[in-house]
C-alpha positions as CSV (number, residue, x, y, z in Angstrom):
1,M,10.3,9.2,5.6
2,V,11.2,9.3,1.9
3,L,14.8,10.2,2.5
4,V,15.2,7.5,5.2
5,K,13.4,5.0,2.9
6,E,15.8,5.8,0.0
7,M,18.9,5.6,2.2
8,I,17.8,2.3,3.6
9,D,16.7,0.9,0.2
10,N,20.0,1.9,-1.5
11,E,22.6,1.3,1.2
12,I,21.5,-1.1,3.9
13,L,19.2,-3.7,2.4
14,K,20.7,-7.0,1.2
15,N,19.6,-8.5,-2.0
16,C,16.7,-11.0,-1.8
17,P,18.0,-14.4,-0.6
18,F,15.8,-16.2,-3.2
19,C,16.2,-14.3,-6.4
20,M,18.9,-11.6,-5.6
21,G,16.3,-8.9,-6.4
22,R,16.2,-5.6,-4.7
23,G,14.3,-5.2,-1.4
24,E,12.1,-2.3,-0.8
25,I,10.4,-0.9,2.3
26,S,6.7,-1.2,2.4
27,E,4.2,0.3,4.9
28,Y,2.1,-2.8,5.7
29,S,-0.4,-0.9,7.8
30,K,-0.3,2.1,10.1
31,N,2.9,1.8,12.1
32,Q,3.9,-1.6,10.6
33,Y,6.5,-2.2,7.9
34,T,7.8,-5.0,5.8
35,I,10.5,-5.4,3.2
36,V,9.3,-6.7,-0.1
37,C,11.4,-8.0,-3.0
38,G,10.7,-5.9,-6.1
39,N,11.3,-9.0,-8.3
40,C,9.8,-12.1,-6.7
41,G,7.5,-10.5,-4.1
42,V,8.7,-12.3,-1.0
43,E,8.4,-10.2,2.1
44,T,9.1,-10.1,5.8
45,V,6.7,-10.4,8.6
46,P,5.3,-7.0,9.5
47,R,7.4,-5.2,12.1
48,L,6.7,-2.1,14.2
49,T,9.7,-0.1,13.0
50,I,11.6,0.2,9.8
51,K,14.8,-0.8,11.6
52,E,13.2,-4.1,12.8
53,A,12.0,-4.8,9.2
54,V,15.5,-4.2,7.8
55,E,17.1,-6.4,10.5
56,S,14.6,-9.1,9.7
57,W,15.2,-8.9,5.9
58,N,19.0,-8.9,6.3
59,C,19.1,-11.8,8.7
60,R,20.4,-14.9,7.0
61,A,20.2,-18.2,8.7
62,Y,23.3,-19.6,7.0
63,E,25.3,-16.5,8.2
64,L,24.3,-17.2,11.8
65,L,25.1,-20.9,11.5
66,H,28.6,-20.0,10.0
67,E,29.2,-17.7,13.0
68,L,28.2,-20.4,15.5
69,I,30.5,-23.0,13.8
70,Q,33.4,-20.5,14.0
71,E,32.7,-19.8,17.7
72,Y,32.6,-23.6,18.5
73,A,35.8,-24.1,16.5
74,M,37.5,-21.5,18.6
75,M,36.5,-23.6,21.7
76,G,38.0,-26.7,20.1
77,Y,34.9,-28.4,18.8
78,S,34.9,-30.1,15.4
79,R,32.4,-29.2,12.8
80,A,30.5,-32.5,13.3
81,E,30.4,-31.9,17.1
82,T,29.2,-28.4,16.6
83,L,26.3,-29.4,14.3
84,S,25.4,-32.3,16.7
85,A,25.3,-29.8,19.6
86,L,23.1,-27.4,17.7
87,K,20.6,-30.1,16.9
88,K,19.9,-30.6,20.6
């Protein structure tokens, strides 16, 4: 567990989206994990696996939105049309 934890902490986790601090894996309870910012303390919802906790921590809404806008643009939609469609 320690080797996996160090590898994930050092190479896979993005910086905290709020303060740019370093995220760390935390065992929330038996068989539940969260990622906690070592600087500001923000954390993910507990997940059943380390992988799920890392995916949750690394997910950024603005990145997903940017990808959707690009996909809609490739289909010929304007940015305004895309944002309007996403609101529905």
